[in-house]
Structures are given as structure tokens and as C-alpha cells.
mmCIF file as gemmi writes it, N, C-alpha and C atoms, coordinates in Angstrom:
data_model
loop_
_atom_site.group_PDB
_atom_site.id
_atom_site.type_symbol
_atom_site.label_atom_id
_atom_site.label_alt_id
_atom_site.label_comp_id
_atom_site.label_asym_id
_atom_site.label_entity_id
_atom_site.label_seq_id
_atom_site.pdbx_PDB_ins_code
_atom_site.Cartn_x
_atom_site.Cartn_y
_atom_site.Cartn_z
_atom_site.occupancy
_atom_site.B_iso_or_equiv
_atom_site.pdbx_formal_charge
_atom_site.auth_seq_id
_atom_site.auth_asym_id
_atom_site.pdbx_PDB_model_num
ATOM 1 N N . MET Axp A 1 ? 62.197 -46.488 -41.245 1 0 ? 1 A 1
ATOM 2 C CA . MET Axp A 1 ? 60.752 -44.812 -40.448 1 0 ? 1 A 1
ATOM 3 C C . MET Axp A 1 ? 59.482 -45.124 -41.25 1 0 ? 1 A 1
ATOM 4 N N . THR Axp A 2 ? 59.369 -45.596 -42.526 1 0 ? 2 A 1
ATOM 5 C CA . THR Axp A 2 ? 57.98 -45.828 -42.941 1 0 ? 2 A 1
ATOM 6 C C . THR Axp A 2 ? 57.203 -46.814 -42.2 1 0 ? 2 A 1
ATOM 7 N N . ARG Axp A 3 ? 58.337 -47.572 -41.592 1 0 ? 3 A 1
ATOM 8 C CA . ARG Axp A 3 ? 56.839 -48.901 -41.182 1 0 ? 3 A 1
ATOM 9 C C . ARG Axp A 3 ? 56.928 -48.141 -40.224 1 0 ? 3 A 1
ATOM 10 N N . LYS Axp A 4 ? 57.1 -47.347 -39.543 1 0 ? 4 A 1
ATOM 11 C CA . LYS Axp A 4 ? 56.585 -46.164 -38.03 1 0 ? 4 A 1
ATOM 12 C C . LYS Axp A 4 ? 56.09 -45.605 -38.106 1 0 ? 4 A 1
ATOM 13 N N . ALA Axp A 5 ? 55.885 -44.87 -39.16 1 0 ? 5 A 1
ATOM 14 C CA . ALA Axp A 5 ? 55.261 -43.712 -39.037 1 0 ? 5 A 1
ATOM 15 C C . ALA Axp A 5 ? 54.118 -44.525 -40.023 1 0 ? 5 A 1
ATOM 16 N N . LEU Axp A 6 ? 53.433 -45.252 -40.678 1 0 ? 6 A 1
ATOM 17 C CA . LEU Axp A 6 ? 53.04 -45.998 -41.051 1 0 ? 6 A 1
ATOM 18 C C . LEU Axp A 6 ? 51.721 -46.668 -39.903 1 0 ? 6 A 1
ATOM 19 N N . LEU Axp A 7 ? 52.747 -47.841 -38.62 1 0 ? 7 A 1
ATOM 20 C CA . LEU Axp A 7 ? 52.128 -47.847 -37.712 1 0 ? 7 A 1
ATOM 21 C C . LEU Axp A 7 ? 51.944 -47.201 -36.373 1 0 ? 7 A 1
ATOM 22 N N . ALA Axp A 8 ? 52.615 -46.118 -36.952 1 0 ? 8 A 1
ATOM 23 C CA . ALA Axp A 8 ? 51.753 -45.266 -35.991 1 0 ? 8 A 1
ATOM 24 C C . ALA Axp A 8 ? 50.248 -43.87 -36.108 1 0 ? 8 A 1
ATOM 25 N N . VAL Axp A 9 ? 50.551 -44.09 -37.74 1 0 ? 9 A 1
ATOM 26 C CA . VAL Axp A 9 ? 48.954 -43.574 -38.447 1 0 ? 9 A 1
ATOM 27 C C . VAL Axp A 9 ? 48.222 -44.711 -37.977 1 0 ? 9 A 1
ATOM 28 N N . THR Axp A 10 ? 48.757 -45.862 -38.268 1 0 ? 10 A 1
ATOM 29 C CA . THR Axp A 10 ? 47.184 -46.755 -38.237 1 0 ? 10 A 1
ATOM 30 C C . THR Axp A 10 ? 46.839 -46.942 -36.313 1 0 ? 10 A 1
ATOM 31 N N . LEU Axp A 11 ? 47.9 -46.76 -35.54 1 0 ? 11 A 1
ATOM 32 C CA . LEU Axp A 11 ? 46.996 -47.034 -34.564 1 0 ? 11 A 1
ATOM 33 C C . LEU Axp A 11 ? 46.886 -45.771 -33.239 1 0 ? 11 A 1
ATOM 34 N N . GLY Axp A 12 ? 46.754 -44.629 -34.237 1 0 ? 12 A 1
ATOM 35 C CA . GLY Axp A 12 ? 46.163 -43.525 -33.987 1 0 ? 12 A 1
ATOM 36 C C . GLY Axp A 12 ? 45.141 -43.617 -34.118 1 0 ? 12 A 1
ATOM 37 N N . THR Axp A 13 ? 44.819 -44.247 -35.624 1 0 ? 13 A 1
ATOM 38 C CA . THR Axp A 13 ? 43.471 -44.154 -36.241 1 0 ? 13 A 1
ATOM 39 C C . THR Axp A 13 ? 42.775 -45.761 -35.287 1 0 ? 13 A 1
ATOM 40 N N . LEU Axp A 14 ? 42.706 -45.958 -34.948 1 0 ? 14 A 1
ATOM 41 C CA . LEU Axp A 14 ? 42.025 -47.435 -34.115 1 0 ? 14 A 1
ATOM 42 C C . LEU Axp A 14 ? 41.852 -47.166 -32.947 1 0 ? 14 A 1
ATOM 43 N N . LEU Axp A 15 ? 43.283 -46.36 -32.715 1 0 ? 15 A 1
ATOM 44 C CA . LEU Axp A 15 ? 42.023 -45.641 -31.462 1 0 ? 15 A 1
ATOM 45 C C . LEU Axp A 15 ? 41.485 -43.878 -30.752 1 0 ? 15 A 1
ATOM 46 N N . ALA Axp A 16 ? 41.384 -43.214 -31.661 1 0 ? 16 A 1
ATOM 47 C CA . ALA Axp A 16 ? 40.968 -42.189 -32.021 1 0 ? 16 A 1
ATOM 48 C C . ALA Axp A 16 ? 38.965 -42.664 -32.918 1 0 ? 16 A 1
ATOM 49 N N . GLY Axp A 17 ? 39.443 -44.265 -33.782 1 0 ? 17 A 1
ATOM 50 C CA . GLY Axp A 17 ? 37.405 -44.604 -34.012 1 0 ? 17 A 1
ATOM 51 C C . GLY Axp A 17 ? 37.768 -45.05 -32.448 1 0 ? 17 A 1
ATOM 52 N N . SER Axp A 18 ? 37.406 -45.967 -31.478 1 0 ? 18 A 1
ATOM 53 C CA . SER Axp A 18 ? 37.007 -46.62 -30.496 1 0 ? 18 A 1
ATOM 54 C C . SER Axp A 18 ? 37.104 -45.271 -29.243 1 0 ? 18 A 1
ATOM 55 N N . VAL Axp A 19 ? 37.362 -44.111 -29.185 1 0 ? 19 A 1
ATOM 56 C CA . VAL Axp A 19 ? 36.755 -43.26 -28.453 1 0 ? 19 A 1
ATOM 57 C C . VAL Axp A 19 ? 35.574 -42.084 -29.09 1 0 ? 19 A 1
ATOM 58 N N . GLY Axp A 20 ? 35.47 -42.468 -30.167 1 0 ? 20 A 1
ATOM 59 C CA . GLY Axp A 20 ? 34.599 -41.799 -31.395 1 0 ? 20 A 1
ATOM 60 C C . GLY Axp A 20 ? 33.056 -42.409 -31.303 1 0 ? 20 A 1
ATOM 61 N N . CYS Axp A 21 ? 33.59 -44.289 -31.153 1 0 ? 21 A 1
ATOM 62 C CA . CYS Axp A 21 ? 32.655 -44.912 -31.318 1 0 ? 21 A 1
ATOM 63 C C . CYS Axp A 21 ? 31.484 -45.128 -29.115 1 0 ? 21 A 1
ATOM 64 N N . HIS Axp A 22 ? 32.473 -44.571 -28.568 1 0 ? 22 A 1
ATOM 65 C CA . HIS Axp A 22 ? 32.545 -44.97 -27.314 1 0 ? 22 A 1
ATOM 66 C C . HIS Axp A 22 ? 31.308 -43.693 -26.939 1 0 ? 22 A 1
ATOM 67 N N . ARG Axp A 23 ? 31.513 -42.85 -28.095 1 0 ? 23 A 1
ATOM 68 C CA . ARG Axp A 23 ? 30.828 -41.908 -27.169 1 0 ? 23 A 1
ATOM 69 C C . ARG Axp A 23 ? 29.335 -41.85 -27.945 1 0 ? 23 A 1
ATOM 70 N N . ASN Axp A 24 ? 29.857 -42.265 -29.234 1 0 ? 24 A 1
ATOM 71 C CA . ASN Axp A 24 ? 28.407 -42.609 -30.045 1 0 ? 24 A 1
ATOM 72 C C . ASN Axp A 24 ? 27.206 -43.818 -28.934 1 0 ? 24 A 1
ATOM 73 N N . THR Axp A 25 ? 27.963 -45.2 -28.53 1 0 ? 25 A 1
ATOM 74 C CA . THR Axp A 25 ? 27.307 -45.927 -27.941 1 0 ? 25 A 1
ATOM 75 C C . THR Axp A 25 ? 26.879 -44.824 -26.788 1 0 ? 25 A 1
ATOM 76 N N . ARG Axp A 26 ? 27.803 -44.314 -25.813 1 0 ? 26 A 1
ATOM 77 C CA . ARG Axp A 26 ? 27.235 -43.744 -24.868 1 0 ? 26 A 1
ATOM 78 C C . ARG Axp A 26 ? 25.861 -42.925 -25.407 1 0 ? 26 A 1
ATOM 79 N N . GLU Axp A 27 ? 25.474 -42.069 -26.357 1 0 ? 27 A 1
ATOM 80 C CA . GLU Axp A 27 ? 24.776 -41.32 -26.952 1 0 ? 27 A 1
ATOM 81 C C . GLU Axp A 27 ? 23.495 -41.687 -26.918 1 0 ? 27 A 1
ATOM 82 N N . ARG Axp A 28 ? 23.894 -43.192 -27.706 1 0 ? 28 A 1
ATOM 83 C CA . ARG Axp A 28 ? 22.788 -44.261 -28.102 1 0 ? 28 A 1
ATOM 84 C C . ARG Axp A 28 ? 21.912 -44.596 -26.693 1 0 ? 28 A 1
ATOM 85 N N . ALA Axp A 29 ? 22.862 -44.885 -25.682 1 0 ? 29 A 1
ATOM 86 C CA . ALA Axp A 29 ? 22.318 -45.488 -24.607 1 0 ? 29 A 1
ATOM 87 C C . ALA Axp A 29 ? 22.07 -44.26 -23.872 1 0 ? 29 A 1
ATOM 88 N N . GLU Axp A 30 ? 22.287 -43.284 -23.954 1 0 ? 30 A 1
ATOM 89 C CA . GLU Axp A 30 ? 21.218 -42.424 -23.424 1 0 ? 30 A 1
ATOM 90 C C . GLU Axp A 30 ? 20.74 -41.642 -23.931 1 0 ? 30 A 1
ATOM 91 N N . ASP Axp A 31 ? 19.907 -41.61 -25.408 1 0 ? 31 A 1
ATOM 92 C CA . ASP Axp A 31 ? 18.648 -41.249 -26.321 1 0 ? 31 A 1
ATOM 93 C C . ASP Axp A 31 ? 18.057 -42.844 -25.446 1 0 ? 31 A 1
ATOM 94 N N . THR Axp A 32 ? 18.166 -43.988 -25.348 1 0 ? 32 A 1
ATOM 95 C CA . THR Axp A 32 ? 17.204 -45.642 -25.241 1 0 ? 32 A 1
ATOM 96 C C . THR Axp A 32 ? 16.977 -45.051 -23.799 1 0 ? 32 A 1
ATOM 97 N N . ALA Axp A 33 ? 17.125 -44.795 -22.533 1 0 ? 33 A 1
ATOM 98 C CA . ALA Axp A 33 ? 17.384 -44.541 -21.375 1 0 ? 33 A 1
ATOM 99 C C . ALA Axp A 33 ? 16.062 -43.13 -21.818 1 0 ? 33 A 1
ATOM 100 N N . GLU Axp A 34 ? 16.097 -42.31 -22.362 1 0 ? 34 A 1
ATOM 101 C CA . GLU Axp A 34 ? 14.882 -41.161 -22.289 1 0 ? 34 A 1
ATOM 102 C C . GLU Axp A 34 ? 13.864 -41.869 -22.95 1 0 ? 34 A 1
ATOM 103 N N . ASP Axp A 35 ? 13.824 -42.647 -24.056 1 0 ? 35 A 1
ATOM 104 C CA . ASP Axp A 35 ? 12.688 -43.287 -24.884 1 0 ? 35 A 1
ATOM 105 C C . ASP Axp A 35 ? 11.992 -43.682 -23.879 1 0 ? 35 A 1
ATOM 106 N N . ALA Axp A 36 ? 13.049 -44.675 -22.828 1 0 ? 36 A 1
ATOM 107 C CA . ALA Axp A 36 ? 12.244 -45.488 -21.772 1 0 ? 36 A 1
ATOM 108 C C . ALA Axp A 36 ? 11.639 -45.28 -21.371 1 0 ? 36 A 1
ATOM 109 N N . ALA Axp A 37 ? 12.304 -44.144 -20.485 1 0 ? 37 A 1
ATOM 110 C CA . ALA Axp A 37 ? 11.634 -43.322 -19.949 1 0 ? 37 A 1
ATOM 111 C C . ALA Axp A 37 ? 10.371 -42.423 -20.232 1 0 ? 37 A 1
ATOM 112 N N . ASP Axp A 38 ? 10.138 -42.271 -21.593 1 0 ? 38 A 1
ATOM 113 C CA . ASP Axp A 38 ? 8.967 -41.607 -21.911 1 0 ? 38 A 1
ATOM 114 C C . ASP Axp A 38 ? 7.837 -42.318 -21.923 1 0 ? 38 A 1
ATOM 115 N N . LYS Axp A 39 ? 8.372 -43.8 -22.209 1 0 ? 39 A 1
ATOM 116 C CA . LYS Axp A 39 ? 7.389 -44.977 -22.086 1 0 ? 39 A 1
ATOM 117 C C . LYS Axp A 39 ? 6.219 -44.957 -21.215 1 0 ? 39 A 1
ATOM 118 N N . VAL Axp A 40 ? 7.42 -45.068 -19.996 1 0 ? 40 A 1
ATOM 119 C CA . VAL Axp A 40 ? 6.683 -45.467 -18.691 1 0 ? 40 A 1
ATOM 120 C C . VAL Axp A 40 ? 6.296 -44.371 -18.018 1 0 ? 40 A 1
ATOM 121 N N . GLU Axp A 41 ? 6.163 -43.472 -18.801 1 0 ? 41 A 1
ATOM 122 C CA . GLU Axp A 41 ? 6.035 -41.463 -18.219 1 0 ? 41 A 1
ATOM 123 C C . GLU Axp A 41 ? 3.73 -42.386 -18.863 1 0 ? 41 A 1
ATOM 124 N N . ASP Axp A 42 ? 4.318 -42.373 -20.08 1 0 ? 42 A 1
ATOM 125 C CA . ASP Axp A 42 ? 2.654 -42.566 -21.304 1 0 ? 42 A 1
ATOM 126 C C . ASP Axp A 42 ? 2.064 -43.669 -20.016 1 0 ? 42 A 1
ATOM 127 N N . THR Axp A 43 ? 2.904 -44.966 -20.166 1 0 ? 43 A 1
ATOM 128 C CA . THR Axp A 43 ? 2.273 -46.132 -18.93 1 0 ? 43 A 1
ATOM 129 C C . THR Axp A 43 ? 1.088 -45.546 -18.059 1 0 ? 43 A 1
ATOM 130 N N . ALA Axp A 44 ? 2.034 -44.324 -17.089 1 0 ? 44 A 1
ATOM 131 C CA . ALA Axp A 44 ? 1.941 -44.583 -15.834 1 0 ? 44 A 1
ATOM 132 C C . ALA Axp A 44 ? 0.32 -43.395 -16.672 1 0 ? 44 A 1
ATOM 133 N N . GLU Axp A 45 ? 0.189 -42.81 -17.412 1 0 ? 45 A 1
ATOM 134 C CA . GLU Axp A 45 ? -0.475 -41.194 -17.547 1 0 ? 45 A 1
ATOM 135 C C . GLU Axp A 45 ? -2.343 -42.02 -18.065 1 0 ? 45 A 1
ATOM 136 N N . LYS Axp A 46 ? -1.644 -43.625 -18.841 1 0 ? 46 A 1
ATOM 137 C CA . LYS Axp A 46 ? -2.363 -43.893 -19.785 1 0 ? 46 A 1
ATOM 138 C C . LYS Axp A 46 ? -3.45 -45.228 -19 1 0 ? 46 A 1
ATOM 139 N N . ALA Axp A 47 ? -3.061 -45.674 -17.246 1 0 ? 47 A 1
ATOM 140 C CA . ALA Axp A 47 ? -3.05 -46.272 -16.767 1 0 ? 47 A 1
ATOM 141 C C . ALA Axp A 47 ? -4.003 -45.295 -15.454 1 0 ? 47 A 1
ATOM 142 N N . GLY Axp A 48 ? -3.408 -43.963 -14.892 1 0 ? 48 A 1
ATOM 143 C CA . GLY Axp A 48 ? -4.147 -43.16 -14.163 1 0 ? 48 A 1
ATOM 144 C C . GLY Axp A 48 ? -5.583 -42.48 -15.015 1 0 ? 48 A 1
ATOM 145 N N . ASP Axp A 49 ? -5.449 -42.605 -16.676 1 0 ? 49 A 1
ATOM 146 C CA . ASP Axp A 49 ? -6.521 -42.018 -16.838 1 0 ? 49 A 1
ATOM 147 C C . ASP Axp A 49 ? -7.83 -43.495 -17.071 1 0 ? 49 A 1
ATOM 148 N N . LYS Axp A 50 ? -7.578 -44.583 -17.291 1 0 ? 50 A 1
ATOM 149 C CA . LYS Axp A 50 ? -7.807 -46.13 -16.92 1 0 ? 50 A 1
ATOM 150 C C . LYS Axp A 50 ? -8.705 -46.035 -15.438 1 0 ? 50 A 1
ATOM 151 N N . ALA Axp A 51 ? -7.934 -45.781 -14.535 1 0 ? 51 A 1
ATOM 152 C CA . ALA Axp A 51 ? -8.353 -45.907 -13.204 1 0 ? 51 A 1
ATOM 153 C C . ALA Axp A 51 ? -8.921 -44.35 -12.927 1 0 ? 51 A 1
ATOM 154 N N . GLU Axp A 52 ? -9.372 -43.304 -13.316 1 0 ? 52 A 1
ATOM 155 C CA . GLU Axp A 52 ? -10.364 -42.572 -13.349 1 0 ? 52 A 1
ATOM 156 C C . GLU Axp A 52 ? -11.485 -43.129 -13.954 1 0 ? 52 A 1
ATOM 157 N N . ASP Axp A 53 ? -11.944 -43.452 -15.74 1 0 ? 53 A 1
ATOM 158 C CA . ASP Axp A 53 ? -12.479 -43.717 -15.514 1 0 ? 53 A 1
ATOM 159 C C . ASP Axp A 53 ? -13.304 -45.057 -15.343 1 0 ? 53 A 1
ATOM 160 N N . ALA Axp A 54 ? -12.523 -45.866 -14.101 1 0 ? 54 A 1
ATOM 161 C CA . ALA Axp A 54 ? -13.373 -46.781 -13.943 1 0 ? 54 A 1
ATOM 162 C C . ALA Axp A 54 ? -14.651 -45.927 -12.651 1 0 ? 54 A 1
ATOM 163 N N . ALA Axp A 55 ? -13.443 -45.244 -11.82 1 0 ? 55 A 1
ATOM 164 C CA . ALA Axp A 55 ? -13.802 -45.037 -10.608 1 0 ? 55 A 1
ATOM 165 C C . ALA Axp A 55 ? -14.883 -43.974 -11.185 1 0 ? 55 A 1
ATOM 166 N N . GLU Axp A 56 ? -15.079 -43.774 -11.955 1 0 ? 56 A 1
ATOM 167 C CA . GLU Axp A 56 ? -16.291 -42.659 -12.342 1 0 ? 56 A 1
ATOM 168 C C . GLU Axp A 56 ? -16.779 -43.691 -12.953 1 0 ? 56 A 1
ATOM 169 N N . LYS Axp A 57 ? -17.306 -44.401 -13.724 1 0 ? 57 A 1
ATOM 170 C CA . LYS Axp A 57 ? -18.314 -46.096 -14.143 1 0 ? 57 A 1
ATOM 171 C C . LYS Axp A 57 ? -18.996 -46.61 -12.65 1 0 ? 57 A 1
ATOM 172 N N . ALA Axp A 58 ? -18.253 -46.621 -11.86 1 0 ? 58 A 1
ATOM 173 C CA . ALA Axp A 58 ? -18.036 -47.374 -10.698 1 0 ? 58 A 1
ATOM 174 C C . ALA Axp A 58 ? -18.556 -46.344 -9.289 1 0 ? 58 A 1
ATOM 175 N N . GLY Axp A 59 ? -19.206 -44.856 -10.28 1 0 ? 59 A 1
ATOM 176 C CA . GLY Axp A 59 ? -20.236 -43.68 -9.389 1 0 ? 59 A 1
ATOM 177 C C . GLY Axp A 59 ? -20.927 -43.672 -10.037 1 0 ? 59 A 1
ATOM 178 N N . ASP Axp A 60 ? -21.024 -44.204 -11.85 1 0 ? 60 A 1
ATOM 179 C CA . ASP Axp A 60 ? -22.273 -43.994 -11.926 1 0 ? 60 A 1
ATOM 180 C C . ASP Axp A 60 ? -23.14 -45.025 -11.534 1 0 ? 60 A 1
ATOM 181 N N . LYS Axp A 61 ? -22.445 -46.296 -11.511 1 0 ? 61 A 1
ATOM 182 C CA . LYS Axp A 61 ? -23.161 -47.218 -10.988 1 0 ? 61 A 1
ATOM 183 C C . LYS Axp A 61 ? -23.723 -47.026 -9.686 1 0 ? 61 A 1
ATOM 184 N N . ILE Axp A 62 ? -23.324 -46.599 -8.75 1 0 ? 62 A 1
ATOM 185 C CA . ILE Axp A 62 ? -24.089 -46.479 -7.473 1 0 ? 62 A 1
ATOM 186 C C . ILE Axp A 62 ? -24.865 -45.498 -7.759 1 0 ? 62 A 1
ATOM 187 N N . GLU Axp A 63 ? -24.979 -44.113 -8.223 1 0 ? 63 A 1
ATOM 188 C CA . GLU Axp A 63 ? -26.118 -42.992 -8.585 1 0 ? 63 A 1
ATOM 189 C C . GLU Axp A 63 ? -26.725 -43.816 -8.644 1 0 ? 63 A 1
ATOM 190 N N . ASP Axp A 64 ? -26.831 -44.768 -10.123 1 0 ? 64 A 1
ATOM 191 C CA . ASP Axp A 64 ? -27.87 -45.69 -10.575 1 0 ? 64 A 1
ATOM 192 C C . ASP Axp A 64 ? -28.978 -46.008 -9.341 1 0 ? 64 A 1
ATOM 193 N N . ALA Axp A 65 ? -27.793 -47.136 -9.149 1 0 ? 65 A 1
ATOM 194 C CA . ALA Axp A 65 ? -28.68 -47.607 -8.064 1 0 ? 65 A 1
ATOM 195 C C . ALA Axp A 65 ? -29.489 -47.318 -6.86 1 0 ? 65 A 1
ATOM 196 N N . THR Axp A 66 ? -28.929 -45.946 -6.845 1 0 ? 66 A 1
ATOM 197 C CA . THR Axp A 66 ? -29.435 -45.435 -5.155 1 0 ? 66 A 1
ATOM 198 C C . THR Axp A 66 ? -31.013 -44.238 -6.664 1 0 ? 66 A 1
ATOM 199 N N . ASP Axp A 67 ? -30.534 -44.222 -7.131 1 0 ? 67 A 1
ATOM 200 C CA . ASP Axp A 67 ? -31.803 -43.445 -7.593 1 0 ? 67 A 1
ATOM 201 C C . ASP Axp A 67 ? -33.325 -44.545 -8.099 1 0 ? 67 A 1
ATOM 202 N N . LYS Axp A 68 ? -32.297 -45.962 -8.012 1 0 ? 68 A 1
ATOM 203 C CA . LYS Axp A 68 ? -34.009 -46.849 -7.883 1 0 ? 68 A 1
ATOM 204 C C . LYS Axp A 68 ? -34.861 -46.971 -7.096 1 0 ? 68 A 1
């Protein structure tokens, strides 16, 4: 009886541990996805800012060329 009880406790611990690990893995994956989305958003903002700056510079050059 003691062996069966010990086996049941060990098996229960392993199963509970694997469920906890699965939840941690899922949460870590969600965090990673959120971090990736934030990086994509930051990169898109930087690209938009650079495009805006380039358009401004081009407009300034056109103004300078027409002023001469």
C-alpha cells in the first residue's frame, strides 16, 4: 500500500508540475508576442518619422531651388 501511495503522490506531483509549466510557457509566449508587437510599433513610428523628415528636407530643397 505504501508503494502505491508513494507512486500516486509522485505521479500527481509530476502532473501538477507539467500543468504549471504549460501555463508558464503560454504566459511567456504571450509576453514575447507583446514585446514583438511593441518593437514592430516602435519601428513603424521611427520609419514614419524618417519619412516625414525626408519629405520635409525635400520640400526645403525645392523651396531653396525656386528661391534662386
